[in-house]
LOFILO-492582 format. One record per atom (N, C-alpha, C, O): residue in three letters; z, x, y. Coordinates in steps of 0.1 Angstrom, whole numbers, plus 5000, padded with zeros to 4 digits. Layout:
N
ALAZXY ...
//
This chain:
339
UNK896238455534 UNK896738595533 UNK897138675544 UNK898038755542 UNK896538675556 UNK896538725569 UNK898238705569 UNK899138785568 UNK898438555570 UNK899838495574 UNK901238565565 UNK902338595569 UNK900538575553 UNK901738645545 UNK901938775547 UNK903038835547 UNK900638845550 UNK901138985554 UNK901939025566 UNK902739125566 UNK901638925577 UNK902338905588 UNK903938915581 UNK904739005582 UNK904038795574 UNK905538775573 UNK906238885569 UNK907438885572 UNK905738995561 UNK906139085554 UNK906639145567 UNK907839125570 UNK905739225575 UNK905839285589 UNK906939245594 UNK907739325597 UNK907139145596 UNK908239035605 UNK909639095598 UNK910439135606 UNK909839095586 UNK911139095585 UNK912039245582 UNK913239255581 UNK910939355583 UNK911439445587 UNK910739565589 UNK909639555582 UNK910839685596 UNK909939805600 UNK909739865583 UNK910639885575 UNK908639875583 UNK908639935568 UNK909040105568 UNK909040195559 UNK909240115579 UNK909540305579 UNK911240275574 UNK911640355566 UNK912040155577 UNK913340155573 UNK914040085562 UNK915140035561 UNK912740075551 UNK913339975541 UNK914240015531 UNK914440135531 UNK914839965521 UNK915240055511 UNK914440035498 UNK913739935496 UNK914640135490 UNK914140125477 UNK913339955471 UNK912139915469 UNK914539895469 UNK914139785466 UNK913439685475 UNK913039595469 UNK913339685487 UNK912739645497 UNK911339665496 UNK910439575496 UNK911239805496 UNK909739865494 UNK908739835479 UNK907539855478 UNK909839795468 UNK909239775456 UNK908839655462 UNK907639615460 UNK909439595468 UNK908739415467 UNK907939375478 UNK907539265478 UNK907639465489 UNK906639495498 UNK905339525488 UNK904339465487 UNK905739625482 UNK904439705474 UNK903939625467 UNK902739605468 UNK904639535459 UNK903939425451 UNK903239315459 UNK902239255455 UNK903539295470 UNK903239195479 UNK902139255482 UNK901039205480 UNK902139385489 UNK900439425491 UNK899239415480 UNK898039385481 UNK900139445465 UNK899039455452 UNK898439315451 UNK897239285449 UNK899639205452 UNK899339065454 UNK898238995464 UNK897538905461 UNK898139095479 UNK897039095487 UNK896039165486 UNK895139155494 UNK895839255474 UNK894939325474 UNK893739295461 UNK892639345458 UNK894639185456 UNK893939095447 UNK893038965452 UNK891938925450 UNK894238915458 UNK893738735463 UNK893038755473 UNK892138675474 UNK893238875484 UNK892238865496 UNK890538875490 UNK889638785492 UNK890439015480 UNK889139015478 UNK888438925468 UNK887238925465 UNK889438825462 UNK888838755456 UNK888138615465 UNK887138555462 UNK889038575477 UNK888038505485 UNK886938565487 UNK886038495483 UNK886538665491 UNK885738735494 UNK884638715488 UNK883538675492 UNK885038755474 UNK883838785466 UNK883038655462 UNK881938655457 UNK884238495465 UNK883338395462 UNK882138365470 UNK881238315465 UNK882138415483 UNK881038425490 UNK880138585488 UNK879438625498 UNK880238635480 UNK879538775476 UNK879638855485 UNK878738925485 UNK880938875497 UNK880438955506 UNK881939085505 UNK882439145515 UNK882139075491 UNK882939205487 UNK882539335492 UNK883239395499 UNK881239385488 UNK880639555494 UNK880539555504 UNK880639665509 UNK880339425516 UNK880239435529 UNK881239465537 UNK881139555546 UNK882439385536 UNK883639415539 UNK884639455535 UNK885639475542 UNK884739485522 UNK885339615515 UNK887139555516 UNK888139625519 UNK887039405512 UNK888939365518 UNK889939445508 UNK891039465512 UNK889639475497 UNK890639545490 UNK891439635497 UNK892639645497 UNK890039735505 UNK890839865508 UNK891839835521 UNK892739925523 UNK891739745528 UNK892839695537 UNK894439705533 UNK895339765538 UNK894539625524 UNK896139645519 UNK896239755510 UNK897339775505 UNK895239845507 UNK895439995503 UNK895940055513 UNK897140095513 UNK895140075523 UNK895340155537 UNK896440135543 UNK897040235547 UNK897039995544 UNK898039965551 UNK899640005538 UNK900640065541 UNK899339975530 UNK900540005521 UNK900440155521 UNK901640195518 UNK899940235522 UNK900040395521 UNK900740445535 UNK901740515537 UNK899740365542 UNK900140405557 UNK902040355565 UNK902840415572 UNK901840225560 UNK903040175564 UNK904240225553 UNK905240285558 UNK904240195542 UNK905440265531 UNK905140385525 UNK906040445520 UNK904040445525 UNK904340625519 UNK903340615509 UNK902740505505 UNK903140765505 UNK901940785494 UNK902240715484 UNK901340635482 UNK903440725475 UNK903740625463 UNK903540475464 UNK903440425453 UNK903340405473 UNK903340275471 UNK901540285474 UNK900840205468 UNK901140365482 UNK899640355483 UNK898940385470 UNK897840345467 UNK899740475462 UNK898640515448 UNK899140385441 UNK898140325438 UNK900340315437 UNK900540205431 UNK899440075439 UNK898939995431 UNK899240065451 UNK898439955452 UNK897039975450 UNK896239895445 UNK896540105455 UNK895440125451 UNK894840145436 UNK893640135432 UNK895940175429 UNK895740145411 UNK895540035405 UNK894540015397 UNK896639935410 UNK896839815404 UNK896139725407 UNK895739655398 UNK895739715420 UNK894739625429 UNK893639565419 UNK893439455413 UNK893039695421 UNK891339685411 UNK891539625398 UNK890939535392 UNK892539685395 UNK893139635378 UNK893239495373 UNK892639425365 UNK894439495383 UNK894439335381 UNK893239235384 UNK892939135377 UNK892739285395 UNK891739195401 UNK890539195387 UNK890039095383 UNK890339315382 UNK889239305373 UNK889239145360 UNK888339095353 UNK890239135362 UNK890338995354 UNK889738875359 UNK889338785352 UNK889438885375 UNK888538805379 UNK887038845374 UNK886238775380 UNK886538915367 UNK885438965368 UNK884739085380 UNK883639135381 UNK885839085388 UNK885439205400 UNK886539255403 UNK887539205408 UNK886139415399 UNK885639425397 UNK884839465384 UNK885739445376 UNK883739505378 UNK883439505366 UNK883739605359 UNK884139705366 UNK883739625346 UNK883839695333 UNK883839885337 UNK884439985335 UNK882539835344 UNK882139995347 UNK882440045358 UNK882740165358 UNK882239935371 UNK883240005383 UNK884540015380 UNK884940115387 UNK885339965374 UNK886639975373 UNK887040115376 UNK887340155387 UNK886940195363 UNK888040315369 UNK887240405382 UNK887840495387 UNK885640365387 UNK885540415401 UNK886340385410 UNK886740465419 UNK886440255408 UNK887440135421 UNK888640225418 UNK888740315426 UNK889340225411 UNK891040265408 UNK890940405412 UNK891640435422 UNK890040495408 UNK890040655415 UNK890140655431 UNK891140695438 UNK888940575435 UNK888840555445 UNK890140525458 UNK890340595468 UNK890640395454 UNK891840365462 UNK893140395458 UNK893940395467 UNK893640425444 UNK894640515443 UNK894340655454 UNK895240685461 UNK893140725454 UNK892940835464 UNK893340805476 UNK894140875482 UNK892640695481 UNK892740665493 UNK894140615500 UNK894540635511 UNK895040525487 UNK896340485491 UNK897140645494 UNK897840655504 UNK897040755483 UNK898040825483 UNK897540935497 UNK898340995504 UNK896140955498 UNK895841035512 UNK896140995528 UNK896141065538 UNK896540855525 UNK897040775539 UNK898140765541 UNK898440745553 UNK899040775531 UNK900540775529 UNK900940925532 UNK901740955540 UNK900241005523 UNK900541165526 UNK900441235540 UNK901141335543 UNK899541175546 UNK899041245559 UNK899941175569 UNK900441235578 UNK900041025566 UNK901240925579 UNK902640985577 UNK903441005587 UNK902941005562 UNK904240945560 UNK905041125559 UNK906141165563 UNK904241195552 UNK904841325550 UNK904641445556 UNK905341555556 UNK903241415564 UNK902641505576 UNK902641455587 UNK901941495596 UNK903541355587 UNK903341245601 UNK902241265611 UNK902641275623 UNK901041275607 UNK900141275615 UNK899541115619 UNK899641025612 UNK898941105630 UNK898440995636 UNK897540905631 UNK896340935627 UNK898040785630 UNK896940695624 UNK895640675623 UNK895040605616 UNK895240755635 UNK893840775640 UNK893240915632 UNK892040945631 UNK894240965628 UNK893841095620 UNK894141075602 UNK893541135593 UNK894941005602 UNK895140975588 UNK894340875581 UNK894040915570 UNK893940765586 UNK893240675586 UNK891540715582 UNK891040665572 UNK890940765589 UNK889840795585 UNK889440905573 UNK888640915564 UNK890440985576 UNK890741085566 UNK890541035554 UNK889541055547 UNK891540945552 UNK891940875537 UNK890540825534 UNK890140865523 UNK889740745540 UNK888740685540 UNK887640765533 UNK887040755522 UNK887440855542 UNK886340975539 UNK886741045525 UNK885741085518 UNK888141075520 UNK888441135512 UNK887940995496 UNK887341005485 UNK888540895501 UNK888440805491 UNK887040785487 UNK886740765475 UNK886040785497 UNK884640805498 UNK884140895485 UNK883640865474 UNK884541005492 UNK884041145482 UNK884541145466 UNK883941205457 UNK885841065465 UNK886141045452 UNK885240975443 UNK884641005433 UNK885240845452 UNK883740725445 UNK882640815438 UNK882440825426 UNK882040885450 UNK880740935445 UNK881141035435 UNK880341015426 UNK882241145432 UNK882541215422 UNK882641135409 UNK882041175398 UNK883441025410 UNK883740935399 UNK882340865392 UNK882140855380 UNK881240835406 UNK880240765400 UNK879240855391 UNK878440805383 UNK879440975393 UNK878441055387 UNK878841085376 UNK878041125368 UNK880541075373 UNK880941145362 UNK880941025351 UNK881141055340 UNK880840895354 UNK880940795347 UNK880040805344 UNK880040835332 UNK878640785348 UNK877240765346 UNK876440895335 UNK875540885327 UNK877441005340 UNK876941115333 UNK877741135317 UNK877041165307 UNK878841125316 UNK879641125308 UNK879741025296 UNK879741045284 UNK879840915303 UNK879540825293 UNK878040715289 UNK877840615282 UNK877140805297 UNK875740755293 UNK875440595299 UNK874540535295 UNK876440545309 UNK875740455317 UNK874640445322 UNK874340545327 UNK873840355322 UNK872740345332 UNK872940295345 UNK873740205343 UNK872740315357 UNK873440305367 UNK873140125370 UNK874040075375 UNK872140065368 UNK872139955368 UNK872839855362 UNK872739735364 UNK873639935351 UNK874539855345 UNK875739875350 UNK876639805346 UNK876139975360 UNK877139995366 UNK877439895381 UNK878539855385 UNK876139875386 UNK876339825398 UNK874639765401 UNK873839865403 UNK873939655401 UNK872739635406 UNK872439715423 UNK871339755428 UNK873739715429 UNK873439775439 UNK873339895442 UNK872839925453 UNK873539985434 UNK873540125431 UNK872540165422 UNK872340115412 UNK871840305429 UNK871540395421 UNK871640515426 UNK872240535437 UNK871140605420 UNK871240755422 UNK870940795436 UNK871540885441 UNK869840735443 UNK869540765453 UNK870340665466 UNK870240715477 UNK871040565465 UNK871740475473 UNK872940495469 UNK873440415476 UNK873940545462 UNK875240545463 UNK875840605474 UNK877040605474 UNK875240655483 UNK875940725499 UNK875740605506 UNK876740565512 UNK874540535508 UNK874140445517 UNK875540305512 UNK876240255520 UNK875540285500 UNK876440185494 UNK877740205498 UNK878640115499 UNK877940335500 UNK879640355507 UNK879640365522 UNK880740375527 UNK878240375533 UNK878340425542 UNK877440325548 UNK877440325560 UNK876840245543 UNK875940205556 UNK875940045549 UNK875839965559 UNK875939995538 UNK876239875533 UNK877639815534 UNK877939695531 UNK878539895539 UNK880239895542 UNK880339885551 UNK881539855554 UNK879439905563 UNK879539915576 UNK880339825582 UNK881039875592 UNK880439695580 UNK881339635588 UNK882639625579 UNK883739585584 UNK882639655570 UNK884239665562 UNK885139805570 UNK886339815573 UNK883839905571 UNK884940045576 UNK884940025592 UNK885740095598 UNK884239945598 UNK884439905613 UNK885839825615 UNK886739865622 UNK885539705607 UNK887039625607 UNK888439715600 UNK889539665600 UNK888139845596 UNK889539905587 UNK889840005600 UNK891040035602 UNK888840045609 UNK888940145618 UNK889740075632 UNK890340135640 UNK889539945632 UNK889839875645 UNK891039825644 UNK891839835654 UNK891339765630 UNK892339675630 UNK893739725626 UNK894739685631 UNK893739845615 UNK894639865610 UNK895639965619 UNK896939955618 UNK894840055630 UNK895740105639 UNK896440015650 UNK897340055658 UNK895839885650 UNK896639805659 UNK897639755649 UNK898739765654 UNK897639705638 UNK898839655628 UNK899939785630 UNK900939785636 UNK899339875623 UNK900240015625 UNK901240045637 UNK902440065636 UNK900540035646 UNK901340055660 UNK902139945664 UNK903239955669 UNK901439825660 UNK902439695663 UNK904139755656 UNK905239785659 UNK903339735646 UNK904639755632 UNK905739855637 UNK906839825636 UNK905240035645 UNK905940095648 UNK906740075660 UNK907940105661 UNK905940025669 UNK906739965683 UNK907639855681 UNK908439835689 UNK907639785671 UNK908339685671 UNK907939545675 UNK908739455675 UNK906439555680 UNK906439425682 UNK906239315677 UNK906139215683 UNK905939335664 UNK905939225653 UNK907539135652 UNK907639015651 UNK908639235653 UNK910039195653 UNK910039145665 UNK910439025665 UNK909739185678 UNK909839125692 UNK909338975695 UNK909838885702 UNK907938995687 UNK907238885693 UNK907738715683 UNK907038625683 UNK908638725677 UNK909238655662 UNK910838665668 UNK911638595662 UNK911238735677 UNK912538725677 UNK912738605691 UNK912038585701 UNK914338535685 UNK914838425691 UNK915338485704 UNK915938425713 UNK915138605704 UNK915738695720 UNK914838745728 UNK915238775739 UNK913538755725 UNK912238795729 UNK912238815744 UNK912038925749 UNK912538675750 UNK912638665767 UNK913738785769 UNK913638895773 UNK914738735764 UNK916038845771 UNK915638975770 UNK915739045780 UNK915239015758 UNK914839155756 UNK913939205771 UNK914339275780 UNK912539135771 UNK911739135780 UNK912539175794 UNK912339285800 UNK913539075796 UNK914039075811 UNK914939165814 UNK915139215825 UNK915639215801 UNK916639365797 UNK915539465802 UNK915539565809 UNK914739435797 UNK913439595795 UNK913139585813 UNK913439675820 UNK912539495818 UNK912039475832 UNK913639495838 UNK913539415846 UNK914239525839 UNK915339555845 UNK915439705844 UNK915339785853 UNK915639735836 UNK915839915833 UNK914439975841 UNK914440085847 UNK913239895841 UNK911939945846 UNK912239905859 UNK912240005866 UNK912439795865 UNK913239805877 UNK914339895886 UNK914539875898 UNK914839955878 UNK915940065881 UNK917339955885 UNK917939995895 UNK917739835880 UNK918439775887 UNK919739765871 UNK920739695870 UNK919139855862 UNK920239865853 UNK919639955847 UNK918339965848 UNK920840075837 UNK919840155827 UNK920440115810 UNK920040175800 UNK921640005810 UNK921840005797 UNK922339805799 UNK922939745807 UNK921739765788 UNK921939615786 UNK922339565770 UNK922139625760 UNK922939465771 UNK923739405764 UNK923339285760 UNK923039205769 UNK923339245749 UNK922639085745 UNK923339045735 UNK923639115725 UNK923738905737 UNK924438885724 UNK924538695728 UNK924538645739 UNK924738635715 UNK924538495712 UNK923638455728 UNK923838385738 UNK922638535725 UNK921538465732 UNK921638475743 UNK920838395748 UNK922238565753 UNK922438575767 UNK922738745769 UNK923038825760 UNK922738765784 UNK923238895784 UNK924438905790 UNK924838845800 UNK925238985781 UNK926338965783 UNK927039075795 UNK928139065800 UNK926039195796 UNK926539315807 UNK925539365810 UNK924639335801 UNK925139445819 UNK924339545823 UNK925139665831 UNK926039645839 UNK924739775828 UNK925539865836 UNK924439975841 UNK923339975836 UNK924740045848 UNK923840175858 UNK924340315854 UNK924440405862 UNK924640335842 UNK925140465833 UNK924440485821 UNK923840385815 UNK924340635816 UNK923840625802 UNK924540565794 UNK925740535794 UNK923540545785 UNK923840485770 UNK925240525764 UNK926040445760 UNK925340655763 UNK926340705756 UNK927940685762 UNK928840695755 UNK928140665774 UNK929040645780 UNK929440475780 UNK930540425777 UNK928440415784 UNK928540275781 UNK928940225766 UNK929740135764 UNK928240285759 UNK928340245741 UNK930040295740 UNK930840225734 UNK930440425745 UNK931240445740 UNK932640385748 UNK933840375743 UNK932440355759 UNK933840255764 UNK933540165760 UNK934540095761 UNK932740105755 UNK932539935750 UNK933339935734 UNK933939845730 UNK933040075725 UNK933440105712 UNK934740105713 UNK935340055704 UNK935440155723 UNK937040205722 UNK937740095728 UNK938940075726 UNK936740005738 UNK937739895746 UNK937639795737 UNK938639745733 UNK936439755733 UNK936239625727 UNK934539605720 UNK933439565724 UNK935139665706 UNK934239695695 UNK933639545693 UNK932439535692 UNK934239465693 UNK933339305689 UNK932239285694 UNK931239265687 UNK932239305707 UNK931139275716 UNK929939345713 UNK928839305718 UNK930039475705 UNK928939535704 UNK928439505687 UNK927439525681 UNK929539445683 UNK928839415666 UNK927739285669 UNK927839185677 UNK927039325662 UNK925839225658 UNK925139165672 UNK924739055675 UNK925139285680 UNK924639285693 UNK923439325698 UNK923239435694 UNK922439295705 UNK920939365709 UNK921339455721 UNK921839415732 UNK920939575719 UNK921239675731 UNK919839705737 UNK918939755729 UNK919539685748 UNK918739745752 UNK918639865765 UNK918839835776 UNK918140015761 UNK918640125767 UNK917740185772 UNK916640185766 UNK917840265783 UNK916740335790 UNK916640475781 UNK915440495777 UNK917440545777 UNK917440635769 UNK918540655754 UNK919740645757 UNK918240685744 UNK918640655730 UNK918940815723 UNK917940865717 UNK919640865723 UNK919440985716 UNK920640985706 UNK921640915706 UNK920541085696 UNK921341085684 UNK922941055686 UNK923540965679 UNK923741125694 UNK925041075699 UNK924840935704 UNK925440875695 UNK924140825713 UNK924140695713 UNK924040625700 UNK925040555696 UNK922740655692 UNK922740615679 UNK923840605670 UNK924040515662 UNK924840725673 UNK925940735660 UNK926840605664 UNK927140525655 UNK927340565682 UNK927740495683 UNK927640375682 UNK928540295682 UNK926140335683 UNK925640185680 UNK925840155663 UNK926040045658 UNK925740265657 UNK925940225642 UNK927140205638 UNK927240145628 UNK928240245646 UNK929440265642 UNK929940075649 UNK930839995644 UNK929340045659 UNK929639945663 UNK928739845660 UNK928439755668 UNK928339865646 UNK927639785636 UNK926539635647 UNK926539515647 UNK925639735655 UNK924539705664 UNK923539615657 UNK923239645646 UNK923039515661 UNK921739445655 UNK920239505656 UNK919439515647 UNK920239525669 UNK918839575672 UNK918839655686 UNK919639635695 UNK917939745685 UNK918339835695 UNK916439845702 UNK915439855695 UNK916439825716 UNK915139875720 UNK915539975731 UNK916339955740 UNK914840105727 UNK914940205737 UNK913640245746 UNK912540225741 UNK913740275756 UNK912540295768 UNK912240445765 UNK911040475766 UNK913240555762 UNK912840655755 UNK913940705744 UNK915140715746 UNK913140715730 UNK914340755719 UNK913840895715 UNK912740935718 UNK914640965710 UNK914541095708 UNK914341085692 UNK914840995685 UNK913641175688 UNK913041185673 UNK914641185663 UNK914741115653 UNK915441245668 UNK916541265658 UNK917641175658 UNK918641185651 UNK917141065666 UNK917940925670 UNK917040845663 UNK917540775654 UNK915740855665 UNK914840765652 UNK915140745640 UNK915340635635 UNK915140885633 UNK915440925620 UNK916640825615 UNK916740735606 UNK917840905625 UNK919240835622 UNK919140715621 UNK919840655612 UNK918440655630 UNK918340495629 UNK917940435615 UNK918540345609 UNK916740515612 UNK916040475599 UNK916840495587 UNK916640425578 UNK917740595586 UNK918240625578 UNK919640545576 UNK920140535564 UNK920140485585 UNK921140355587 UNK920540215587 UNK921240115590 UNK919440195584 UNK919040095581 UNK919139995597 UNK919339875597 UNK919040055604 UNK919039985623 UNK917439945624 UNK916440025624 UNK917539795627 UNK916139775634 UNK915839845645 UNK916939905649 UNK914839875654 UNK914939915666 UNK913339915669 UNK912439925660 UNK913039915684 UNK911739945689 UNK912040075701 UNK913040115705 UNK910740115704 UNK910640185717 UNK909740195726 UNK908640145723 UNK909740255736 UNK908440265742 UNK907840445742 UNK906840495747 UNK908840505737 UNK908240625742 UNK909240735731 UNK910440725732 UNK908740805724 UNK909340875719 UNK909241065719 UNK908341135716 UNK910841085724 UNK910541235729 UNK911441345717 UNK912141305708 UNK911241455719 UNK911441555706 UNK912941585706 UNK913741625697 UNK913341555721 UNK915041585722 UNK915341505737 UNK914541505746 UNK916341465739 UNK916941425751 UNK917241535762 UNK918041615757 UNK917041555773 UNK917341715782 UNK918741665786 UNK919341565782 UNK919141775795 UNK920341735805 UNK920041715816 UNK918841685818 UNK920741705825 UNK920341635840 UNK919541715847 UNK918641675854 UNK919941855845 UNK918541965852 UNK917641955845 UNK916741995852 UNK917041915830 UNK916141945823 UNK915642035822 UNK914342025824 UNK916542175819 UNK916642275814 UNK917042325801 UNK916742445798 UNK917742235793 UNK918042225781 UNK918442085777 UNK918341985784 UNK919042125761 UNK919141985755 UNK920341925759 UNK921142015762 UNK920741835761 UNK921841715768 UNK922941765759 UNK922941755747 UNK924241835766 UNK925341875753 UNK925641775747 UNK925241795735 UNK926041655748 UNK926141555737 UNK925541555726 UNK926041525715 UNK923741575729 UNK923341605717 UNK923141705708 UNK922541715697 UNK923841815718 UNK924041945710 UNK925241915702 UNK925241955691 UNK925841865705 UNK927241835699 UNK927041775686 UNK927841815678 UNK926041685682 UNK925841585671 UNK924641655664 UNK924241605654 UNK923941795669 UNK922741825664 UNK922941805649 UNK922341715642 UNK923841895643 UNK923341885629 UNK924541815624 UNK925041895616 UNK925141705625 UNK925941615622 UNK925241495617 UNK924241455622 UNK925841425601 UNK924941335596 UNK926341205594 UNK926341095588 UNK927241275601 UNK928341145594 UNK928741105609 UNK929041185617 UNK928440915611 UNK928540915624 UNK930340885629 UNK930540875641 UNK931240885619 UNK932540885623 UNK933041035629 UNK933741045639 UNK932441145619 UNK932641245624 UNK931641315637 UNK931941405644 UNK930341235638 UNK929841265656 UNK930541245663 UNK930841315672 UNK931341085659 UNK932241045673 UNK933041135676 UNK932941175687 UNK933841185670 UNK935041305675 UNK934441385681 UNK934741405692 UNK933241455675 UNK932441565683 UNK931941545698 UNK931841625708 UNK931741385698 UNK931141345714 UNK932241355721 UNK932141405732 UNK933741285717 UNK934741275725 UNK935141405727 UNK935841415737 UNK935041515719 UNK935741655720 UNK934641705735 UNK935041765745 UNK933041665732 UNK932841775741 UNK932641665755 UNK932041695765 UNK933241565753 UNK932941485765 UNK934441535778 UNK934541525790 UNK935441585765 UNK937241635770 UNK936641765781 UNK936941775793 UNK935541865770 UNK935641975774 UNK934741955789 UNK934942015799 UNK933641875787 UNK932741885801 UNK933741805812 UNK933541835824 UNK934641735810 UNK936041685820 UNK936541815825 UNK936241845837 UNK937041865819 UNK937942005823 UNK937042125827 UNK937542235831 UNK935642115827 UNK935142205833 UNK934842165848 UNK934942235859 UNK934442035846 UNK934241985862 UNK935341985867 UNK935342035878 UNK936641945863 UNK938041995872 UNK938442095874 UNK939542115880 
//
């Protein structure tokens, strides 16, 4: 099951998914939410390791609140056909996991909070919903507590959530941030890429200050330059756009201006040492796979007292073609000012 999860994550950064792919990956997480717990329940370890929670939390954090709700709602519903959860526990777990998936996705994707905040918050809120639903089901429908679960009674429901399941809680808190951060940083893509060594070599060149811009294509480093990525990308796009097409770029700094040129040049993959928030959102919008070492709010000018003028020129521009014209116009203005 973990191999299947890894394969899902390798194909694309979930932040960059189309609606179709998001739907497919949501379905995969639902399948994992059914199959993984089934394996654990064969040895009666489900309440201890809480395996169904992991796909739900990952779906929410990686794919968003809607996917989190769907996985959290459908996983126990479909799994109930195997007898786990029981008929009495089913509505309780559906409410808990749907809430967990929604909260994790809402906090991470809508509010853009860190996984270290969204994960424990979602876990806690989900458990509070579990308690509320537990007492609602027992009181509203007249179920006796032992009929819901022999592990539960009115005095041990809290222990069931926070004591019996502590190994599962620990696994979630340790494993999920590692998976999420690896996906966000592009590590899964890099680990499996045929160009991994070249990307690492190019990145080392930038760290060693022997280059600031490196282009990889046909499994070799085609060129490296000691100039900002916007200039390098623009020169290549104007002189030899075919070289950019389907290439991998390793760049010291990537802002929105450079991202626009890379998109027009049909770049295959970008690794940035420093990536602006606007560039990140723009690459996601245009389905360009990327990884980065650091994200900053904006790219500064050379004196670090204002935003880079090329970044200012495309700040409110969403069309790459129009953005290119604005970049060229701004460069001409800067050249006239210098002369």
